[in-house]
A tleap script that builds the chain and sets N, CA, C and O, in Angstrom:
source leaprc.protein.ff14SB
mol = sequence {
  NMET LYS THR ILE THR LYS ILE LEU PRO HIE
  ILE THR LEU ILE LEU ALA VAL MET PHE ILE
  VAL PHE LEU VAL LEU ASP ASN TYR ASN PRO
  THR MET ASN PHE VAL ASN ASN ASP ILE SER
  VAL VAL LEU LEU TRP ILE LEU CYS GLY THR
  ALA LEU VAL ASN ALA LEU LEU LEU MET VAL
  LYS GLU ARG CARG
}
set mol.1.N position { 86.280 112.793 151.469 }
set mol.1.CA position { 86.446 111.383 151.788 }
set mol.1.C position { 87.156 110.661 150.644 }
set mol.1.O position { 87.966 109.762 150.872 }
set mol.2.N position { 86.843 111.066 149.410 }
set mol.2.CA position { 87.458 110.402 148.270 }
set mol.2.C position { 88.957 110.692 148.195 }
set mol.2.O position { 89.751 109.818 147.846 }
set mol.3.N position { 89.332 111.928 148.527 }
set mol.3.CA position { 90.757 112.258 148.472 }
set mol.3.C position { 91.535 111.532 149.560 }
set mol.3.O position { 92.694 111.170 149.361 }
set mol.4.N position { 90.902 111.321 150.704 }
set mol.4.CA position { 91.577 110.589 151.785 }
set mol.4.C position { 91.836 109.155 151.355 }
set mol.4.O position { 92.919 108.623 151.597 }
set mol.5.N position { 90.860 108.525 150.724 }
set mol.5.CA position { 91.048 107.136 150.304 }
set mol.5.C position { 92.052 107.020 149.168 }
set mol.5.O position { 92.621 105.948 148.957 }
set mol.6.N position { 92.280 108.102 148.433 }
set mol.6.CA position { 93.295 108.073 147.378 }
set mol.6.C position { 94.693 108.352 147.923 }
set mol.6.O position { 95.670 107.770 147.451 }
set mol.7.N position { 94.794 109.237 148.911 }
set mol.7.CA position { 96.103 109.652 149.427 }
set mol.7.C position { 96.622 108.692 150.495 }
set mol.7.O position { 97.829 108.460 150.573 }
set mol.8.N position { 95.753 108.142 151.304 }
set mol.8.CA position { 96.155 107.322 152.451 }
set mol.8.C position { 97.027 106.121 152.074 }
set mol.8.O position { 98.030 105.892 152.751 }
set mol.9.N position { 96.708 105.344 151.039 }
set mol.9.CA position { 97.611 104.235 150.688 }
set mol.9.C position { 99.012 104.700 150.290 }
set mol.9.O position { 99.996 104.010 150.558 }
set mol.10.N position { 99.103 105.860 149.655 }
set mol.10.CA position { 100.409 106.378 149.272 }
set mol.10.C position { 101.235 106.760 150.498 }
set mol.10.O position { 102.433 106.482 150.558 }
set mol.11.N position { 100.593 107.393 151.468 }
set mol.11.CA position { 101.289 107.765 152.703 }
set mol.11.C position { 101.761 106.516 153.439 }
set mol.11.O position { 102.883 106.472 153.943 }
set mol.12.N position { 100.900 105.502 153.499 }
set mol.12.CA position { 101.262 104.259 154.172 }
set mol.12.C position { 102.425 103.582 153.465 }
set mol.12.O position { 103.341 103.089 154.122 }
set mol.13.N position { 102.403 103.551 152.153 }
set mol.13.CA position { 103.487 102.935 151.385 }
set mol.13.C position { 104.803 103.682 151.585 }
set mol.13.O position { 105.848 103.053 151.752 }
set mol.14.N position { 104.768 104.995 151.570 }
set mol.14.CA position { 105.979 105.789 151.760 }
set mol.14.C position { 106.574 105.542 153.144 }
set mol.14.O position { 107.785 105.359 153.274 }
set mol.15.N position { 105.739 105.536 154.171 }
set mol.15.CA position { 106.238 105.299 155.527 }
set mol.15.C position { 106.778 103.877 155.686 }
set mol.15.O position { 107.783 103.669 156.366 }
set mol.16.N position { 106.119 102.899 155.062 }
set mol.16.CA position { 106.600 101.519 155.149 }
set mol.16.C position { 107.961 101.377 154.475 }
set mol.16.O position { 108.850 100.716 155.011 }
set mol.17.N position { 108.131 101.987 153.318 }
set mol.17.CA position { 109.421 101.929 152.622 }
set mol.17.C position { 110.493 102.649 153.432 }
set mol.17.O position { 111.639 102.202 153.482 }
set mol.18.N position { 110.123 103.765 154.069 }
set mol.18.CA position { 111.077 104.464 154.924 }
set mol.18.C position { 111.574 103.563 156.051 }
set mol.18.O position { 112.769 103.534 156.346 }
set mol.19.N position { 110.656 102.828 156.679 }
set mol.19.CA position { 111.079 101.970 157.780 }
set mol.19.C position { 111.882 100.771 157.299 }
set mol.19.O position { 112.756 100.292 158.021 }
set mol.20.N position { 111.610 100.280 156.107 }
set mol.20.CA position { 112.444 99.210 155.550 }
set mol.20.C position { 113.860 99.724 155.336 }
set mol.20.O position { 114.829 99.037 155.660 }
set mol.21.N position { 113.981 100.922 154.795 }
set mol.21.CA position { 115.306 101.521 154.597 }
set mol.21.C position { 115.987 101.761 155.938 }
set mol.21.O position { 117.177 101.481 156.084 }
set mol.22.N position { 115.246 102.277 156.924 }
set mol.22.CA position { 115.821 102.489 158.252 }
set mol.22.C position { 116.345 101.185 158.846 }
set mol.22.O position { 117.434 101.165 159.421 }
set mol.23.N position { 115.591 100.101 158.717 }
set mol.23.CA position { 116.024 98.821 159.275 }
set mol.23.C position { 117.263 98.284 158.567 }
set mol.23.O position { 118.161 97.748 159.217 }
set mol.24.N position { 117.321 98.422 157.250 }
set mol.24.CA position { 118.499 97.956 156.506 }
set mol.24.C position { 119.722 98.786 156.893 }
set mol.24.O position { 120.795 98.237 157.146 }
set mol.25.N position { 119.559 100.104 156.937 }
set mol.25.CA position { 120.682 100.960 157.329 }
set mol.25.C position { 121.105 100.709 158.766 }
set mol.25.O position { 122.293 100.771 159.084 }
set mol.26.N position { 120.152 100.429 159.630 }
set mol.26.CA position { 120.469 100.158 161.028 }
set mol.26.C position { 121.231 98.846 161.173 }
set mol.26.O position { 122.067 98.711 162.067 }
set mol.27.N position { 120.949 97.874 160.298 }
set mol.27.CA position { 121.704 96.615 160.334 }
set mol.27.C position { 123.148 96.825 159.898 }
set mol.27.O position { 124.058 96.218 160.462 }
set mol.28.N position { 123.368 97.671 158.908 }
set mol.28.CA position { 124.727 97.916 158.429 }
set mol.28.C position { 125.529 98.826 159.351 }
set mol.28.O position { 126.738 98.649 159.508 }
set mol.29.N position { 124.866 99.789 159.953 }
set mol.29.CA position { 125.564 100.730 160.818 }
set mol.29.C position { 124.701 101.033 162.048 }
set mol.29.O position { 123.967 102.021 162.056 }
set mol.30.N position { 124.784 100.200 163.077 }
set mol.30.CA position { 123.937 100.392 164.264 }
set mol.30.C position { 124.228 101.678 165.038 }
set mol.30.O position { 123.380 102.144 165.799 }
set mol.31.N position { 125.405 102.249 164.855 }
set mol.31.CA position { 125.723 103.468 165.591 }
set mol.31.C position { 124.947 104.686 165.082 }
set mol.31.O position { 124.859 105.696 165.780 }
set mol.32.N position { 124.384 104.601 163.869 }
set mol.32.CA position { 123.579 105.706 163.351 }
set mol.32.C position { 122.249 105.810 164.088 }
set mol.32.O position { 121.650 106.884 164.133 }
set mol.33.N position { 121.778 104.701 164.666 }
set mol.33.CA position { 120.590 104.682 165.518 }
set mol.33.C position { 119.344 105.216 164.796 }
set mol.33.O position { 118.662 106.116 165.286 }
set mol.34.N position { 119.069 104.642 163.626 }
set mol.34.CA position { 117.902 105.064 162.856 }
set mol.34.C position { 116.588 104.626 163.478 }
set mol.34.O position { 115.589 105.337 163.369 }
set mol.35.N position { 116.570 103.479 164.121 }
set mol.35.CA position { 115.312 102.898 164.591 }
set mol.35.C position { 114.977 103.316 166.020 }
set mol.35.O position { 113.800 103.420 166.366 }
set mol.36.N position { 115.956 103.551 166.830 }
set mol.36.CA position { 115.715 103.804 168.253 }
set mol.36.C position { 115.794 105.279 168.639 }
set mol.36.O position { 116.290 105.611 169.715 }
set mol.37.N position { 115.308 106.171 167.766 }
set mol.37.CA position { 115.298 107.581 168.147 }
set mol.37.C position { 113.863 108.104 168.159 }
set mol.37.O position { 112.940 107.413 167.726 }
set mol.38.N position { 113.686 109.306 168.647 }
set mol.38.CA position { 112.341 109.864 168.840 }
set mol.38.C position { 111.590 110.085 167.534 }
set mol.38.O position { 110.379 109.870 167.473 }
set mol.39.N position { 112.291 110.511 166.492 }
set mol.39.CA position { 111.628 110.747 165.203 }
set mol.39.C position { 111.085 109.446 164.633 }
set mol.39.O position { 109.979 109.418 164.095 }
set mol.40.N position { 111.853 108.371 164.747 }
set mol.40.CA position { 111.391 107.075 164.237 }
set mol.40.C position { 110.174 106.573 165.000 }
set mol.40.O position { 109.287 105.947 164.419 }
set mol.41.N position { 110.132 106.842 166.282 }
set mol.41.CA position { 108.975 106.417 167.080 }
set mol.41.C position { 107.721 107.162 166.633 }
set mol.41.O position { 106.654 106.561 166.511 }
set mol.42.N position { 107.842 108.458 166.389 }
set mol.42.CA position { 106.700 109.243 165.913 }
set mol.42.C position { 106.264 108.764 164.529 }
set mol.42.O position { 105.070 108.609 164.271 }
set mol.43.N position { 107.233 108.531 163.637 }
set mol.43.CA position { 106.897 108.038 162.303 }
set mol.43.C position { 106.256 106.651 162.355 }
set mol.43.O position { 105.376 106.339 161.553 }
set mol.44.N position { 106.700 105.825 163.300 }
set mol.44.CA position { 106.099 104.499 163.453 }
set mol.44.C position { 104.649 104.596 163.916 }
set mol.44.O position { 103.799 103.838 163.449 }
set mol.45.N position { 104.358 105.529 164.835 }
set mol.45.CA position { 102.977 105.746 165.267 }
set mol.45.C position { 102.112 106.230 164.111 }
set mol.45.O position { 100.965 105.808 163.965 }
set mol.46.N position { 102.673 107.125 163.283 }
set mol.46.CA position { 101.926 107.614 162.123 }
set mol.46.C position { 101.680 106.485 161.138 }
set mol.46.O position { 100.592 106.383 160.570 }
set mol.47.N position { 102.682 105.635 160.929 }
set mol.47.CA position { 102.519 104.478 160.034 }
set mol.47.C position { 101.429 103.550 160.546 }
set mol.47.O position { 100.588 103.096 159.770 }
set mol.48.N position { 101.435 103.267 161.827 }
set mol.48.CA position { 100.404 102.401 162.405 }
set mol.48.C position { 99.019 103.022 162.266 }
set mol.48.O position { 98.053 102.329 161.947 }
set mol.49.N position { 98.924 104.317 162.502 }
set mol.49.CA position { 97.639 105.005 162.381 }
set mol.49.C position { 97.121 105.008 160.958 }
set mol.49.O position { 95.941 104.742 160.726 }
set mol.50.N position { 97.993 105.308 159.996 }
set mol.50.CA position { 97.547 105.325 158.604 }
set mol.50.C position { 97.180 103.929 158.118 }
set mol.50.O position { 96.231 103.769 157.351 }
set mol.51.N position { 97.918 102.928 158.555 }
set mol.51.CA position { 97.584 101.556 158.171 }
set mol.51.C position { 96.230 101.143 158.756 }
set mol.51.O position { 95.438 100.474 158.093 }
set mol.52.N position { 95.975 101.544 159.992 }
set mol.52.CA position { 94.702 101.218 160.631 }
set mol.52.C position { 93.532 101.904 159.930 }
set mol.52.O position { 92.520 101.268 159.635 }
set mol.53.N position { 93.673 103.200 159.665 }
set mol.53.CA position { 92.606 103.928 158.983 }
set mol.53.C position { 92.410 103.393 157.573 }
set mol.53.O position { 91.277 103.267 157.108 }
set mol.54.N position { 93.504 103.079 156.889 }
set mol.54.CA position { 93.424 102.529 155.541 }
set mol.54.C position { 92.674 101.197 155.542 }
set mol.54.O position { 91.837 100.955 154.673 }
set mol.55.N position { 92.968 100.347 156.499 }
set mol.55.CA position { 92.290 99.058 156.589 }
set mol.55.C position { 90.806 99.232 156.903 }
set mol.55.O position { 89.962 98.547 156.326 }
set mol.56.N position { 90.491 100.146 157.816 }
set mol.56.CA position { 89.090 100.374 158.161 }
set mol.56.C position { 88.296 100.932 156.978 }
set mol.56.O position { 87.164 100.514 156.735 }
set mol.57.N position { 88.888 101.872 156.249 }
set mol.57.CA position { 88.207 102.419 155.079 }
set mol.57.C position { 88.000 101.356 154.007 }
set mol.57.O position { 86.961 101.335 153.347 }
set mol.58.N position { 88.962 100.489 153.832 }
set mol.58.CA position { 88.822 99.409 152.857 }
set mol.58.C position { 87.729 98.427 153.280 }
set mol.58.O position { 86.978 97.938 152.436 }
set mol.59.N position { 87.634 98.134 154.577 }
set mol.59.CA position { 86.582 97.232 155.052 }
set mol.59.C position { 85.218 97.853 154.864 }
set mol.59.O position { 84.278 97.158 154.478 }
set mol.60.N position { 85.077 99.153 155.127 }
set mol.60.CA position { 83.787 99.830 154.931 }
set mol.60.C position { 83.430 99.845 153.446 }
set mol.60.O position { 82.275 99.628 153.080 }
set mol.61.N position { 84.418 100.099 152.596 }
set mol.61.CA position { 84.177 100.135 151.151 }
set mol.61.C position { 83.761 98.761 150.624 }
set mol.61.O position { 82.901 98.667 149.749 }
set mol.62.N position { 84.364 97.699 151.149 }
set mol.62.CA position { 84.043 96.343 150.710 }
set mol.62.C position { 82.642 95.908 151.165 }
set mol.62.O position { 82.005 95.089 150.502 }
set mol.63.N position { 82.168 96.444 152.277 }
set mol.63.CA position { 80.821 96.089 152.782 }
set mol.63.C position { 79.721 96.665 151.917 }
set mol.63.O position { 78.615 96.127 151.871 }
set mol.64.N position { 80.018 97.759 151.229 }
set mol.64.CA position { 78.992 98.411 150.403 }
set mol.64.C position { 78.727 97.683 149.140 }
set mol.64.O position { 77.891 98.110 148.345 }
savepdb mol mol.pdb
quit
């Protein structure tokens, strides 16, 4: 459990930075289609899941 709480914020941060880069690159060159492909959708689901678990773990930790 301790390793999950240490690794999870890093995974969330990496995925968030990836999507920021994807959005910036997509604005400059929309034909590359960084945001509207299948891999980005899967990565977005993983980002949402890690953010949700990270928030829940932080709320449980704060209650203690």
